[in-house]
N, C-alpha and C positions, 0 to 999 in steps of 0.2 A: 773251377778255379781258373783265373786268366792266366796267361803266360808270364805276365808281370809279378803276380802274386806267388807263382811256383818259383821265379829266378829268386825274388825277395825271400822267400822261405829257405831256399838252398844257400843263399849267402848268408843269412843268419846262422844256418846250421854250420856252415862252414867256418864263421867267425867264432861262434860259442863253443862249438864240439870238435872243431877239427876236421870236419867231413869235407875236405876239399875236392873230392872226386866229382860231385854234382855241378858245383859252383864254377870250378876251374875251367870246365868245358864251355861254360857260358860267357866267360870274359874274354875278350879279345885282347892279344897280346900287345901293349903298348909301352915300349920301353922295357919293363920287366916282365917276366914270365908271369902267367896268371897265379901260379902257386906262390911266389914271391909277393906279389900284391896283396893276396889273401893273408900272408903272414904279417904284413905290414899292418894291415886292418886289424888282425887278431890282437896283435901286440898292442896297438892305440887302445882296442875296446878294454882289454885287460888292465892296461896302466889306468885309463880314465875310470873304471870301476874301483880299482884298489883306492886310487886318490880321492874318489868320492866317499868311500867307506872311512879312510883317514881323516877327513873332514868332518864327517859325521860323528865318529867315534875317537876324538883326540885323546880323551883321558885312558881309554882302553890301550890304545897305541902306546901311551907315555908308560903305561903300567906293565905292559908285556915287552916293550923295547921294539925299535923300529923294525928290525930283521924279523922278530918273530911275528909282528903284526903283518908284515909283508906275506909271510907265508900263510898266515890265516886267512889273510884277504884272498890270496889267490886260490886256496882250497875252497873258500866260501863261494867265489865266483863260479867255479867250476861246478860246485853242488847246487848253487841257487842263482840260475841266470835271471837278468832283471825281467819284470813283467810290464814294467811302464817304460815309456821313453825319457820320462825325466829323471835324471840322475838323484835329486833329492829324495825320489821314492824309493831309491834301491837301499836294502839293508836291514828291512824290519825283521827279518828271521836272524840276524847275527848274534842277539843275544841267546837264542835256542841253541844255534850252531855252537857257541862258546861253551855253553853247559854241557854239551856232549864231547868235547875235545878232552881225551884222556890225561894228556899232558898238562893240562890247566886245572885239573882237581885241586892242586894246591892252592889255588886262588879262587875259593869258593863265592866270593864277592863279585867277580868280574861279570858274570850275566846280569847281575843287579845293576853294574855300572852302565853296561852297555843298554839296558832297559831305560835307565835314566837319559842317556845321551840320545836314544831314539825319541823319547817322549820331547826332549828339547828340540830335535829337529821338527818333529811335527808340528810344535808351538811355533817356532820359527817361520815354517812355511803355512801356517794356517791363515785362512781369511781373518781379518780383524775386525769383523763383525759390525762394520759401518755400512748403512745401506749405500748401495752403489749407484743410486740416482743422482 
């Protein structure tokens, strides 16, 4: 593994899981301490993912309320980090996650609403089927 790949992996772990030790030692202090710079990146990463989930699941967000959705999104982000660099690819497991949240058992239709919204997301971003020639 190249030094760049190791550094990128350490930075990704620092941002996603809060593992600052490895990546902070590799960052040169420029204005802010490396730990502070990592916190800024981590905050931006989580906010971007939460906003992406809210854009993909607007009905779920409205049904549970903004504050509840924000908490659910943060927990989902922690449990299920993105596997793709494309934001619209993120959130496929959200319906499964919602089905397992004990406090949402009173809303048994919520995972189905999320499945429908995910299907709409897939359709929105699917190729249109026309020949690209």
